[in-house]
C-alpha positions in Angstrom: 0.0 0.0 0.0 2.9 2.3 0.6 3.9 2.1 -3.0 0.7 3.7 -4.3 1.5 7.2 -3.1 4.9 6.9 -4.6 3.5 5.7 -7.9 1.1 8.6 -8.0 3.9 11.1 -7.2 6.0 9.6 -10.0 3.1 9.8 -12.5 2.4 13.4 -11.5 6.1 14.3 -11.9 6.3 12.6 -15.2 3.2 14.2 -16.7 3.5 17.7 -15.3 7.2 18.1 -15.9 8.2 19.7 -19.3 9.2 17.1 -21.9 12.4 17.2 -23.8 11.8 19.0 -27.1 13.8 16.6 -29.3 16.2 13.8 -29.4 19.4 14.3 -31.5 21.4 11.4 -32.8 23.9 10.5 -35.5 23.0 8.2 -38.3 25.6 6.5 -40.5 24.7 5.5 -44.1 24.0 1.8 -44.3 23.4 1.4 -40.6 19.7 1.8 -39.5 18.8 3.1 -36.1 15.5 2.4 -34.4 13.8 4.2 -31.5 11.0 2.5 -29.5 8.2 4.2 -27.6 5.7 2.4 -25.3 2.3 3.7 -26.2 -1.1 2.8 -24.7 -4.1 2.0 -27.0 -6.2 5.0 -28.1 -3.4 7.4 -27.2 -2.5 10.1 -29.7 1.1 10.4 -30.8 2.9 12.9 -33.0 6.5 12.9 -34.3 8.7 15.3 -36.2 12.1 14.6 -37.7 14.7 16.6 -39.6 18.2 16.2 -40.9 20.5 18.8 -39.4 22.2 20.9 -42.1 26.0 20.8 -41.3 26.5 24.1 -43.2 23.7 26.6 -42.8 25.1 28.8 -45.6 24.5 26.1 -48.2 21.6 23.8 -49.0 21.6 20.3 -47.6 23.6 17.9 -49.7 21.7 15.3 -51.8 23.6 12.6 -49.9 21.9 13.7 -46.6 18.5 12.0 -47.3 17.0 9.4 -45.1 14.2 6.8 -45.1 11.7 6.5 -42.2 9.3 3.8 -41.1 7.0 3.8 -38.0 5.5 0.5 -37.1 3.1 -0.9 -34.5 3.9 -3.8 -32.1 2.5 -6.3 -34.5 4.2 -4.9 -37.6 1.5 -2.6 -39.0 3.0 0.4 -40.7 1.8 3.9 -39.6 4.2 6.1 -41.5 6.8 5.6 -44.3 9.0 8.1 -46.1 11.9 7.7 -48.5 14.7 10.1 -49.4 13.5 13.0 -47.4 15.2 15.7 -45.3 12.3 16.3 -42.9 8.9 14.9 -42.2 6.2 14.3 -39.5 3.6 11.8 -38.5 0.5 11.7 -36.3 -1.8 8.8 -35.4 -3.9 7.3 -32.7 -2.5 4.0 -31.4 -4.9 1.1 -32.2 -3.0 -1.3 -29.9 -0.9 -1.1 -26.8 2.8 -1.9 -26.8 6.2 -0.8 -28.2 6.0 1.3 -31.4 9.2 1.5 -33.4 10.5 4.4 -35.5 13.4 3.3 -37.7 15.7 5.6 -39.7 18.2 4.7 -42.3 20.2 6.2 -45.2 21.4 4.7 -48.4 24.7 2.9 -48.1 27.5 4.9 -49.6 31.2 4.7 -50.1 32.8 6.5 -48.4 30.4 6.2 -45.6 28.7 9.5 -44.4 27.3 10.5 -41.0 24.4 12.8 -40.7 22.7 14.3 -37.6 19.0 13.9 -37.1 16.6 15.8 -34.8 13.6 13.7 -33.7 10.7 14.8 -31.5 8.2 12.1 -30.5 5.4 12.9 -28.1 2.4 10.9 -26.9 -0.7 11.4 -24.7 -1.2 14.8 -23.2 2.2 16.0 -24.5 1.1 15.3 -28.1 -1.6 18.0 -28.0 -0.8 21.3 -29.6 -2.3 23.7 -27.0 -1.7 26.8 -29.0 -4.0 25.4 -31.7 -6.5 24.3 -29.1 -6.6 27.9 -27.8 -7.1 29.3 -31.3 -9.7 26.9 -32.4 -11.7 26.9 -29.1 -11.2 30.6 -28.5 -10.3 30.0 -24.9 -8.0 32.1 -23.0 -6.1 32.2 -19.7 -7.7 30.3 -17.0 -10.0 28.3 -19.4 -7.0 27.0 -21.2 -5.2 26.1 -18.0 -8.3 24.3 -16.7 -8.5 22.3 -20.0 -4.9 21.3 -19.6 -5.4 20.3 -16.0 -8.5 18.3 -17.0 -6.5 16.3 -19.6 -3.7 15.8 -17.1 -6.1 14.4 -14.5 -7.7 12.2 -17.1 -4.3 10.9 -18.1 -3.4 10.1 -14.5 -6.7 8.4 -14.0 -6.2 6.2 -17.0 -2.6 5.5 -15.9 -3.7 4.4 -12.5 -6.2 1.9 -14.0 -3.4 0.7 -16.3 -1.0 0.2 -13.3 -3.7 -1.6 -11.3 -4.4 -4.0 -14.2 -0.6 -4.7 -14.5 -0.5 -5.3 -10.8 -3.3 -7.8 -11.0 -1.6 -9.5 -13.9 1.7 -9.8 -11.9 -0.2 -11.2 -8.9 -1.9 -13.8 -11.1 1.5 -14.7 -12.6 3.1 -15.0 -9.2 0.3 -17.2 -8.0 0.5 -19.4 -11.0 4.3 -19.7 -10.7 4.0 -20.6 -7.0 1.5 -23.3 -7.8 3.7 -24.7 -10.5 6.7 -24.7 -8.2 4.7 -26.5 -5.5 3.6 -29.3 -7.8 7.1 -29.5 -9.3 8.6 -29.9 -5.8 6.0 -32.5 -4.9 6.7 -34.5 -8.1 10.5 -34.3 -7.5 10.1 -35.5 -3.9 7.8 -38.4 -5.1 10.3 -39.4 -7.8 13.2 -39.3 -5.3 11.2 -41.5 -2.8 10.2 -43.9 -5.6 13.8 -44.3 -6.8 15.0 -44.8 -3.2 12.3 -47.4 -2.6 13.2 -49.2 -5.8 16.9 -49.2 -4.9 16.1 -50.6 -1.4 13.9 -53.3 -2.9 16.5 -54.2 -5.5 19.3 -54.5 -2.8 17.1 -56.5 -0.5 16.2 -58.9 -3.3 19.9 -59.2 -4.3 21.1 -59.9 -0.8 18.3 -62.5 -0.3 19.3 -64.3 -3.5 22.9 -64.3 -2.3 21.7 -65.5 1.1 23.5 -62.7 2.8 20.4 -61.8 4.8 
């Protein structure tokens, strides 16, 4: 029971704290790189990616093009792009699990290395609040209340998710305990059976030899 306040505090900190704006990584031609994100079903997710221009005074070289593919846990494709410098995607997750965004560039000789900026957000963080304010014509306190409502809803859903996972773990532990009990019982039965057979065999052998 003590863990629940801790879990709530961690969830609040994770949701209310400002998210990192982007992830920057290096990509070598011919060597794909994949990034995974655990997303709950029916959660909105948005992503933006861009190849960083190594020389701002000149256009991006033709060699600095990449291909992108975003897939669901069971392999369904949500976004594909080929030979692009920048792009974005947005979708609502149909299934829960680890979604994968893979980046790769055409293999070249000599090998080139490019820098990619990638911003991937899910849930409450995926909402563009500036657009919400413009479309809904809400200002100040109304916008903050709407943000707070979505945060509370997200926490509520996360708590149900954590409770379901806790019940699954308890059922798994119980099933494992039962299996270990029967395995131990079977092992003990086999050991006693083997010991009995050995005793009977030795007794029979000694009786035949008239030693006892």
